[in-house]
C-alpha positions as CSV (number, residue, x, y, z in Angstrom):
1,I,0.0,0.0,0.0
2,E,2.8,2.4,0.9
3,A,4.4,1.8,-2.4
4,K,1.2,2.4,-4.2
5,L,0.6,5.6,-2.4
6,A,4.2,6.8,-3.1
7,E,3.6,6.0,-6.8
8,L,0.3,8.0,-6.9
9,A,2.0,10.9,-5.1
10,K,4.8,10.8,-7.7
11,K,2.3,10.9,-10.5
12,E,0.4,13.8,-9.0
13,E,3.7,15.7,-8.6
14,E,4.6,15.0,-12.2
15,E,1.1,16.1,-13.4
16,R,1.4,19.3,-11.4
17,K,4.8,20.1,-12.9
18,R,3.5,19.3,-16.4
19,K,0.5,21.6,-15.9
20,E,2.8,24.3,-14.5
21,L,5.2,23.9,-17.5
22,E,2.3,24.0,-19.9
23,A,0.9,27.2,-18.3
24,Q,4.3,28.8,-18.5
25,Y,4.7,27.8,-22.1
26,T,1.3,29.0,-23.1
27,A,1.9,32.4,-21.4
28,L,5.2,32.8,-23.1
29,I,3.7,31.9,-26.5
30,A,0.8,34.4,-26.0
31,A,3.3,37.2,-25.0
32,A,5.5,36.3,-27.9
33,D,2.6,36.3,-30.4
34,A,1.4,39.7,-29.1
35,A,4.8,41.2,-29.4
36,F,5.2,39.7,-32.9
37,K,1.8,41.1,-34.0
38,A,2.9,44.5,-32.7
39,A,6.1,44.2,-34.7
40,N,8.1,44.2,-31.4
41,Y,10.4,41.6,-32.8
42,D,13.2,41.7,-30.2
43,Q,10.7,41.1,-27.3
44,A,8.9,38.4,-29.4
45,K,12.3,36.7,-30.1
46,G,13.1,36.5,-26.4
47,K,9.7,35.0,-25.5
48,Y,9.8,32.5,-28.3
49,T,13.3,31.5,-27.2
50,E,12.1,31.0,-23.6
51,A,9.2,29.0,-24.8
52,S,11.4,26.8,-27.0
53,T,13.8,26.2,-24.0
54,L,10.8,25.0,-21.9
55,K,9.5,22.7,-24.7
56,P,12.4,22.0,-27.1
57,E,10.3,19.5,-29.0
58,E,7.7,22.2,-30.0
59,K,8.0,23.3,-33.7
60,Y,5.9,26.5,-33.5
61,P,8.4,28.8,-31.5
62,K,11.2,27.6,-33.7
63,D,9.2,28.5,-36.9
64,Q,8.3,31.9,-35.4
65,L,12.0,32.6,-34.5
66,A,12.9,31.8,-38.2
67,A,10.1,34.1,-39.3
68,I,11.4,36.9,-37.1
69,E,14.9,36.5,-38.5
70,A,13.4,36.7,-42.1
71,K,11.4,39.8,-41.1
72,L,14.4,41.6,-39.6
73,A,16.5,40.8,-42.7
74,E,13.6,42.1,-44.9
75,L,13.4,45.3,-42.8
76,A,17.1,45.9,-43.0
77,K,17.0,45.4,-46.8
78,K,14.1,47.7,-47.2
79,A,15.8,50.4,-45.1
80,E,18.9,50.2,-47.4
81,E,16.7,50.3,-50.5
82,E,14.9,53.4,-49.2
83,R,18.2,55.1,-48.4
84,L,19.5,54.3,-52.0
85,A,16.2,55.4,-53.5
86,K,16.3,58.7,-51.5
87,D,19.8,59.4,-52.7
88,L,18.8,58.6,-56.3
89,Q,15.7,60.8,-56.1
90,A,17.8,63.7,-54.7
91,K,20.3,63.4,-57.6
92,Y,17.3,63.1,-60.1
93,D,15.5,66.1,-58.6
94,A,18.7,68.2,-58.8
95,A,19.2,67.3,-62.5
96,I,15.6,68.1,-63.3
97,A,15.7,71.4,-61.5
98,A,18.8,72.4,-63.4
99,A,17.2,71.2,-66.7
100,D,14.0,73.1,-66.1
101,A,15.9,76.3,-65.3
102,A,17.9,76.0,-68.5
103,F,14.7,75.2,-70.5
104,K,12.9,78.2,-69.1
105,G,15.9,80.4,-70.0
106,A,15.8,79.0,-73.6
107,D,19.2,77.3,-73.1
108,Y,17.9,74.2,-74.9
109,E,21.3,72.5,-75.3
110,G,22.1,72.8,-71.6
111,A,18.6,71.6,-70.7
112,K,19.0,68.7,-73.0
113,G,22.2,67.6,-71.2
114,K,20.6,67.8,-67.8
115,Y,17.4,66.0,-68.9
116,N,19.6,63.2,-70.3
117,E,21.5,63.0,-67.0
118,A,18.1,62.7,-65.1
119,L,17.1,60.0,-67.6
120,S,20.3,58.1,-66.9
121,L,19.4,58.0,-63.2
122,K,15.7,57.1,-63.7
123,A,15.3,55.6,-67.2
124,A,11.6,54.9,-66.7
125,E,10.6,58.5,-66.0
126,K,8.3,60.0,-68.6
127,Y,8.9,63.7,-67.7
128,P,12.5,64.0,-69.0
129,K,11.6,62.1,-72.1
130,D,8.7,64.5,-72.8
131,Q,10.9,67.5,-72.2
132,L,13.6,66.1,-74.5
133,A,10.8,65.7,-77.2
134,A,9.6,69.2,-76.4
135,I,13.2,70.5,-76.9
136,D,13.5,68.7,-80.2
137,K,10.2,70.2,-81.3
138,K,11.2,73.7,-80.2
139,L,14.5,73.5,-82.0
140,A,12.7,72.3,-85.2
141,E,10.1,75.2,-84.8
142,L,12.9,77.7,-84.5
143,A,14.6,76.3,-87.6
144,A,11.3,76.5,-89.5
145,K,10.2,79.9,-88.2
146,A,12.5,81.9,-90.5
147,E,11.2,80.0,-93.6
148,E,7.6,80.4,-92.5
149,E,8.1,84.1,-92.0
150,R,9.7,84.4,-95.5
151,K,6.7,82.6,-97.0
152,Q,4.3,84.8,-95.0
153,R,6.1,88.0,-96.3
154,E,5.9,86.6,-99.9
155,L,2.2,85.8,-99.4
156,N,1.5,89.3,-98.0
157,E,3.2,90.9,-101.0
158,K,1.2,88.9,-103.5
159,Y,-2.0,89.6,-101.6
160,Q,-1.4,93.4,-101.5
161,V,-0.5,93.4,-105.2
162,A,-3.8,91.6,-106.0
163,I,-5.8,93.9,-103.8
164,A,-4.2,97.0,-105.3
165,A,-5.0,95.8,-108.9
166,A,-8.6,94.9,-107.8
167,D,-9.2,98.3,-106.2
168,A,-7.9,100.1,-109.3
169,A,-10.1,98.1,-111.6
170,F,-13.1,98.6,-109.3
171,Q,-12.7,102.3,-109.4
172,K,-12.8,102.2,-113.2
173,D,-16.0,100.1,-113.2
174,G,-13.9,97.1,-114.5
175,F,-16.0,94.8,-112.4
176,D,-15.0,91.5,-114.1
177,E,-11.3,92.2,-113.8
178,A,-11.8,93.5,-110.2
179,K,-13.7,90.4,-109.3
180,A,-11.0,88.1,-110.7
181,K,-8.3,90.0,-108.7
182,Y,-10.4,90.0,-105.5
183,T,-10.9,86.3,-106.0
184,E,-7.2,85.8,-106.4
185,A,-6.6,87.7,-103.2
186,A,-9.3,85.7,-101.3
187,N,-7.6,82.5,-102.5
188,L,-4.3,83.7,-101.1
189,K,-5.8,84.7,-97.8
190,P,-9.1,82.9,-97.3
191,E,-9.5,84.3,-93.8
192,E,-9.5,88.0,-95.0
193,R,-13.0,89.6,-95.0
194,Y,-12.2,92.6,-97.3
195,P,-11.9,90.7,-100.7
196,K,-15.0,88.7,-99.9
197,D,-17.0,91.8,-99.1
198,K,-15.8,93.4,-102.4
199,I,-16.8,90.3,-104.4
200,A,-20.2,90.4,-102.8
201,E,-20.5,94.1,-103.6
202,I,-19.5,93.4,-107.3
203,D,-22.0,90.6,-107.5
204,G,-24.7,93.0,-106.2
205,I,-23.7,95.6,-108.8
206,L,-23.6,93.0,-111.6
207,A,-27.0,91.6,-110.5
208,E,-28.5,95.1,-110.6
209,L,-27.0,95.8,-114.0
210,A,-28.4,92.5,-115.3
211,R,-31.8,93.3,-113.8
212,K,-31.9,96.7,-115.5
213,A,-30.7,95.1,-118.8
214,E,-33.5,92.6,-118.5
215,E,-36.0,95.3,-117.8
216,E,-34.8,97.2,-120.8
217,R,-34.9,94.1,-123.0
218,K,-38.5,93.5,-121.9
219,R,-39.4,97.2,-122.4
220,Q,-37.9,97.2,-125.9
221,E,-39.6,93.9,-126.7
222,L,-42.9,95.4,-125.6
223,E,-42.3,98.6,-127.6
224,A,-41.4,96.6,-130.7
225,R,-44.5,94.4,-130.3
226,Y,-46.6,97.5,-129.7
227,A,-45.2,99.3,-132.7
228,E,-45.7,96.2,-134.9
229,L,-49.4,95.9,-133.8
230,I,-50.1,99.7,-134.3
231,G,-48.4,99.6,-137.7
232,K,-50.5,96.7,-138.8
233,A,-53.6,98.2,-137.3
234,D,-53.1,101.6,-138.8
235,K,-52.5,100.0,-142.2
236,A,-55.7,97.9,-141.9
237,F,-57.6,100.9,-140.7
238,A,-56.5,102.9,-143.7
239,G,-57.7,100.0,-146.0
240,E,-61.0,99.9,-144.0
241,Q,-60.3,96.4,-142.9
242,W,-62.1,97.0,-139.7
243,A,-62.0,93.5,-138.1
244,A,-58.2,93.1,-138.6
245,A,-57.6,96.7,-137.4
246,L,-59.8,96.3,-134.4
247,N,-58.0,93.1,-133.3
248,D,-54.6,94.7,-133.6
249,Y,-55.6,97.8,-131.8
250,K,-57.0,95.7,-129.0
251,D,-53.9,93.7,-128.7
252,A,-51.8,96.9,-128.7
253,L,-54.0,98.3,-126.0
254,T,-53.5,95.2,-123.9
255,L,-49.8,95.8,-124.0
256,K,-50.1,99.5,-123.2
257,P,-53.5,100.2,-121.6
258,T,-52.8,103.9,-121.1
259,E,-52.2,104.7,-124.8
260,E,-54.9,106.9,-126.3
261,H,-54.3,106.1,-130.0
262,P,-55.5,102.5,-130.0
263,R,-58.3,103.3,-127.5
264,S,-59.7,106.1,-129.8
265,R,-59.4,103.9,-132.9
266,I,-61.2,101.0,-131.2
267,A,-64.1,103.3,-130.4
268,E,-64.1,104.7,-133.9
269,I,-64.1,101.2,-135.5
270,E,-66.8,99.8,-133.1
271,Q,-69.1,102.6,-134.2
272,K,-68.7,101.4,-137.8
273,L,-69.3,97.7,-137.0
274,D,-72.5,96.2,-136.1
275,A,-72.8,93.9,-133.1
276,A,-72.4,90.6,-135.0
277,A,-69.3,91.9,-136.8
278,R,-67.9,93.1,-133.5
279,E,-68.5,89.7,-131.9
280,K,-66.8,88.0,-134.8
281,A,-63.9,90.4,-134.7
282,E,-63.6,89.8,-130.9
283,Q,-63.6,86.0,-131.4
284,E,-60.9,86.3,-134.1
285,R,-58.9,88.6,-131.9
286,L,-59.1,86.2,-128.9
287,A,-58.2,83.2,-131.0
288,R,-55.3,85.0,-132.5
289,E,-54.2,86.3,-129.1
290,K,-54.4,82.8,-127.7
291,A,-52.3,81.4,-130.6
292,D,-49.8,84.2,-130.2
293,L,-49.7,83.6,-126.4
294,D,-49.2,79.9,-126.9
295,A,-46.4,80.5,-129.4
296,R,-44.6,82.9,-127.1
297,Y,-45.1,80.6,-124.1
298,Q,-43.7,77.6,-126.0
299,G,-40.8,79.7,-127.3
300,F,-39.8,80.7,-123.8
301,L,-40.2,77.0,-122.6
302,T,-38.0,75.7,-125.4
303,K,-35.4,78.2,-124.6
304,A,-35.6,77.5,-120.9
305,D,-35.5,73.7,-121.2
306,K,-32.4,73.9,-123.4
307,A,-30.6,76.2,-121.0
308,Y,-31.6,73.9,-118.1
309,S,-30.2,70.9,-119.9
310,L,-26.9,72.7,-120.3
311,S,-26.9,73.6,-116.6
312,K,-27.2,77.3,-117.5
313,Y,-29.5,77.9,-114.6
314,D,-29.5,81.7,-114.6
315,D,-30.6,81.7,-118.3
316,A,-33.1,79.0,-117.7
317,R,-34.6,80.9,-114.7
318,T,-35.0,84.0,-116.9
319,A,-36.7,82.1,-119.6
320,Y,-39.0,80.2,-117.2
321,T,-39.9,83.5,-115.6
322,D,-40.7,84.9,-119.0
323,A,-42.9,81.9,-119.7
324,L,-44.7,82.4,-116.4
325,G,-45.2,86.0,-117.3
326,V,-47.1,84.9,-120.4
327,K,-49.1,82.2,-118.6
328,P,-49.1,82.9,-114.9
329,D,-51.3,79.8,-114.1
330,E,-49.1,77.2,-115.7
331,Q,-47.5,74.8,-113.1
332,Y,-44.6,73.5,-115.2
333,P,-42.5,76.7,-115.1
334,K,-43.2,77.1,-111.4
335,D,-41.9,73.6,-110.7
336,K,-38.8,74.2,-112.8
337,L,-38.1,77.5,-111.1
338,A,-38.4,75.8,-107.7
339,E,-36.1,73.1,-108.9
340,I,-33.5,75.6,-110.1
341,D,-33.7,77.4,-106.7
342,R,-32.9,74.2,-105.0
343,I,-30.0,73.4,-107.3
344,L,-28.6,76.9,-106.9
345,A,-29.0,76.7,-103.1
346,D,-27.1,73.4,-103.1
347,L,-24.3,74.8,-105.2
348,S,-24.1,77.9,-103.0
349,A,-24.0,75.6,-99.9
350,K,-21.2,73.6,-101.4
351,D,-19.3,76.8,-102.3
352,E,-19.7,78.1,-98.8
353,A,-18.6,74.7,-97.3
354,A,-15.5,74.9,-99.6
355,R,-14.8,78.4,-98.5
356,L,-15.1,77.6,-94.8
357,A,-12.9,74.5,-95.3
358,A,-10.3,76.8,-97.0
359,E,-10.4,79.3,-94.1
360,K,-10.0,76.5,-91.6
361,A,-7.1,75.0,-93.5
362,A,-5.5,78.5,-93.5
363,R,-6.0,78.9,-89.8
364,D,-4.6,75.5,-89.1
365,K,-1.6,76.3,-91.3
366,A,-0.9,79.6,-89.6
367,P,2.2,79.6,-87.3
368,P,1.5,79.6,-83.6
369,D,3.0,83.1,-83.2
370,A,1.2,84.6,-86.2
371,P,-0.9,87.7,-85.4
372,A,-4.3,87.0,-83.9
373,D,-6.1,88.4,-86.9
374,F,-4.3,85.9,-89.2
375,R,-5.1,82.9,-87.0
376,D,-8.8,83.7,-86.2
377,G,-9.9,84.5,-89.7
378,H,-10.8,88.2,-89.0
379,G,-7.9,89.9,-90.6
380,K,-8.5,93.4,-91.9
381,M,-7.2,95.5,-94.7
382,P,-4.3,97.7,-93.7
């Protein structure tokens, strides 16, 4: 029994010591883990070492000690990398500062050397590459500027010569020559307003002259027709051919309602004719008038259709308008006039689009340091 009790006492003492050891180990591991988590690696290292001494067979504290050594080595490496990076950045910043100062002072060669130095320190940086490209571009612009200025002077001289010739021709009413020279000037400098305004003024003058010429043509045509009818009527009246004379006098009076001569002759003839004769004469006059009207209308249409087929739209419009003057109710000439208006509007729109495109091309082509009135398309005559 005593031996049994002694054995039980021994086991209880061993169990107590085991539990005490386990408690100490657990406490050390908890303290070590907390220190490790807080990045207090020296303290964690001490605690893991103690825990490993208590229980040498445990793998966890040994693994954590190895992890701490790896972490400390990593931190040391990172600190060295940061020191080197800081030193490199300082050298890079100094080179960039010197390069920027040289660039600002237009010392492009000096700036180029410093940007290349910065690029040798940090080859992946975009800024020095961009600045080197900007320097190359600036040097190219400076080289091209003299040539651009020479071309601009030459263009200005040609423009002024064309404007002077156009103004001189305009003052002498040489509108066709003036328009050609203003057009030449506008083609040289599409952004200039002056030659375009003068071309528009000339077009207005030519249109007014054409309108007056057309009015005069129609007046002469009416006078000729009136004289022809009066001549025939007077001859028929002298030969006492009352019906023929009456028809021609009435046709003449239709052309010129205020003329007294045909009016008085009509009254005189109607006194000589009885009602039946007057009715017959009126029917003959109306039939002849209709035939004449049809012939004139068809003549104008033939002329208009031919001009239209040849794309002579101004001539066609005049002839269709004349046809409509003869027969105002006819739809065909109205339709053709509307069609011509659409065609001319389309052509005008295309010309305007071409003009705007030319102006834009001229603005895009203008040097960056050209005067504002050259770049924005609002230049003025000097």
